VOGU-3710 file (C-alpha; in Angstrom, 3 decimals, decimal comma):
1> xxxxxxxxxx> -16,522/133,188/128,768  -15,002/135,932/130,193  -13,247/136,019/133,453  -16,499/136,511/135,254  -18,882/133,284/135,155  -22,653/134,036/134,682  -25,027/134,162/137,742  -26,892/131,169/136,295  -23,555/129,140/136,593  -22,776/130,435/140,159
11> xxxxxxxxxx> -26,281/129,319/141,066  -26,485/125,826/139,389  -22,865/124,749/138,563  -23,935/124,027/134,860  -25,574/120,881/135,966  -29,201/122,070/135,934  -30,558/120,397/132,765  -32,348/117,219/133,860  -33,747/118,851/137,080  -35,095/121,998/134,983
21> xxxxxxxxxx> -36,644/119,863/132,491  -38,203/117,600/135,205  -39,891/120,912/136,921  -41,448/121,969/133,789  -42,692/117,971/132,908  -44,395/118,208/136,305  -46,190/121,426/135,836  -47,638/120,124/132,410  -48,822/117,035/134,075  -50,492/118,930/136,693
31> xxxxxxxxxx> -52,299/120,811/134,016  -50,249/124,143/134,020  -49,896/126,007/130,572  -46,019/125,734/129,763  -46,338/127,346/126,668  -47,199/130,976/127,575  -44,043/132,590/126,162  -44,205/131,053/122,994  -47,882/131,959/122,498  -46,935/135,456/123,276
41> xxxxxxxxxx> -43,977/135,553/120,806  -46,228/133,836/118,188  -49,053/136,196/118,291  -46,473/139,024/117,602  -44,623/137,168/114,518  -45,406/136,524/110,878  -45,691/132,849/109,987  -42,819/130,890/109,619  -40,507/133,536/111,194  -36,963/133,298/111,940
51> xxxxxxxxxx> -36,046/133,094/115,826  -33,181/133,235/118,096  -33,713/131,939/121,269  -30,871/133,428/123,386  -30,421/131,409/126,689  -32,526/128,719/125,303  -31,921/126,324/128,225  -33,450/122,994/127,749  -35,441/124,130/124,506  -38,989/124,315/126,134
61> xxxxxxxxxx> -39,940/127,693/124,168  -37,812/127,025/120,824  -39,271/123,846/120,415  -42,772/124,865/120,881  -42,239/127,717/118,574  -40,822/125,357/115,802  -43,979/123,152/116,557  -45,915/126,555/115,700  -43,991/126,768/112,353  -41,040/128,974/113,115
71> xxxxxxxxxx> -37,594/128,196/112,215  -35,707/128,345/115,684  -32,069/128,652/116,567  -31,311/127,977/120,341  -27,982/129,355/122,247  -27,184/128,657/125,567  -23,752/128,862/127,877  -25,234/125,567/130,099  -24,153/122,400/128,368  -26,497/120,374/130,496
81> xxxxxxxxxx> -29,288/122,435/129,366  -28,343/122,161/125,739  -27,849/118,437/126,334  -31,758/117,928/126,949  -32,680/120,214/124,236  -30,708/118,334/121,637  -32,249/115,044/122,991  -35,721/116,338/122,953  -35,410/117,930/119,422  -32,440/116,634/117,804
91> xxxxxxxxxx> -33,601/118,052/114,327  -33,331/121,685/115,505  -30,390/123,891/115,684  -28,685/124,017/119,393  -25,484/126,207/119,463  -23,090/126,456/122,836  -21,831/130,126/123,358  -21,620/132,897/125,703  -24,401/135,671/124,703  -21,683/138,329/125,383
101> xxxxxxxxxx> -19,738/136,821/122,311  -22,698/135,806/120,344  -20,823/136,816/117,214  -18,342/134,360/117,344  -21,013/131,730/116,099  -21,112/133,893/112,637  -25,178/133,541/112,586  -26,602/135,290/109,473  -28,504/138,437/110,214  -32,078/138,793/109,663
111> xxxxxxxxxx> -33,658/137,382/112,778  -37,185/138,216/112,948  -37,079/137,922/116,773  -34,688/137,630/119,500  -36,027/136,187/122,757  -34,455/136,465/126,152  -36,923/134,951/128,357  -36,579/133,001/131,803  -34,607/136,008/133,607  -31,604/135,466/131,041
121> xxxxxxxxxx> -30,850/139,303/131,269  -30,722/139,179/135,223  -28,513/136,061/135,246  -25,752/137,174/132,848  -22,375/137,588/134,216  -22,254/141,198/135,849  -21,055/143,783/133,422  -21,874/141,860/130,398  -25,402/143,042/130,074  -25,106/145,999/127,671
131> xxxxxxxxxx> -22,806/143,939/125,527  -25,286/140,848/125,022  -28,198/143,664/124,441  -25,954/144,832/121,484  -25,163/141,393/120,215  -28,760/140,508/120,370  -29,909/143,715/118,515  -27,178/143,107/116,031  -28,708/139,782/114,729  -32,306/141,462/113,984
141> xxxxxxxxxx> -33,852/142,458/110,698  -34,917/145,928/110,400  -38,450/145,952/112,457  -37,332/142,746/114,112  -38,051/142,267/117,895  -36,436/141,691/121,048  -38,381/140,203/123,519  -37,268/139,861/127,063  -38,845/138,575/130,380  -37,170/139,403/133,901
151> xxxxxxxxxx> -37,737/139,676/137,339  -37,211/142,984/139,007  -37,339/141,848/142,719  -36,263/138,681/144,816  -39,904/137,305/144,432  -39,488/136,948/140,783  -35,655/135,863/140,689  -33,547/132,909/142,066  -31,579/135,571/143,698  -31,373/137,415/147,091
161> xxxxxxxxxx> -31,650/140,710/145,156  -32,549/142,217/141,663  -29,465/142,909/139,332  -31,048/144,849/136,706  -33,513/147,869/136,707  -36,030/148,681/133,913  -34,006/152,148/133,486  -30,951/150,393/132,935  -32,096/147,864/130,588  -34,199/150,331/128,379
171> xxxxxxxxxx> -31,059/152,502/128,187  -29,033/149,476/126,937  -31,653/148,737/124,394  -31,651/152,660/123,339  -27,965/152,347/123,030  -28,394/149,517/120,719  -30,670/151,217/118,698  -33,802/149,536/119,939  -37,167/151,223/120,796  -39,640/150,102/123,353
181> xxxxxxxxxx> -42,908/148,877/121,844  -44,752/147,332/124,535  -44,618/146,282/128,256  -46,516/143,963/130,221  -46,511/142,305/133,457  -47,048/138,792/132,460  -46,524/136,523/129,170  -50,555/136,546/129,473  -50,349/140,158/128,409  -51,237/141,813/131,780
191> xxxxxxxxxx> -50,456/145,244/131,945  -47,344/146,338/133,478  -47,515/149,076/136,459  -44,426/151,161/137,587  -43,073/148,999/140,542  -44,126/145,782/139,213  -42,063/142,524/140,153  -41,699/141,102/136,693  -41,656/142,847/133,089  -42,238/141,338/129,558
201> xxxxxxxx> -40,729/143,966/127,447  -40,917/144,260/123,431  -38,297/146,357/122,096  -37,857/146,790/117,961  -35,357/147,522/115,609  -36,271/150,470/113,462  -37,449/149,931/109,931  -35,560/153,158/108,428
//
């Protein structure tokens, strides 16, 4: 980490893993579909794709994508989240790192997908957002995808006010060599309309 903590750490103190896992377990028990993000990504990927789940948390999405036949590496800065992921899926690869310094892990490039769901981008340490987008773009193969989900207003964030605009985010992606391919309002694929409070964005790395 740099001198500033990420916003997630400021909110939770880095001790939210078990509570976060319990929240989704209760949702599943009540009949909610907790695999919308994984289904969305799977529909855009070739079989047995190589996936980087950036800000993987407790591993909910990466574990489901592995069940669907993909090869997933999870990275998170929150050790309490990774402890849950490692307990629930010990055979998968879970790495501890600040996403702004993803290159310190020495990951082999060529990922089909880099995923940053769960408000990862808005909860980064202030001032590191563009660097994180660059790091994620750098691990993609030609034609690879960056898929993100983020709240754009207080209703869709665990914060009193938004920290990122789509204009800023798209510029960071452009600067990193990525092109916006699709944008939705939900992981179910509902169309995004300007001014919406949540956006699921699909950016791609050019093939040539």
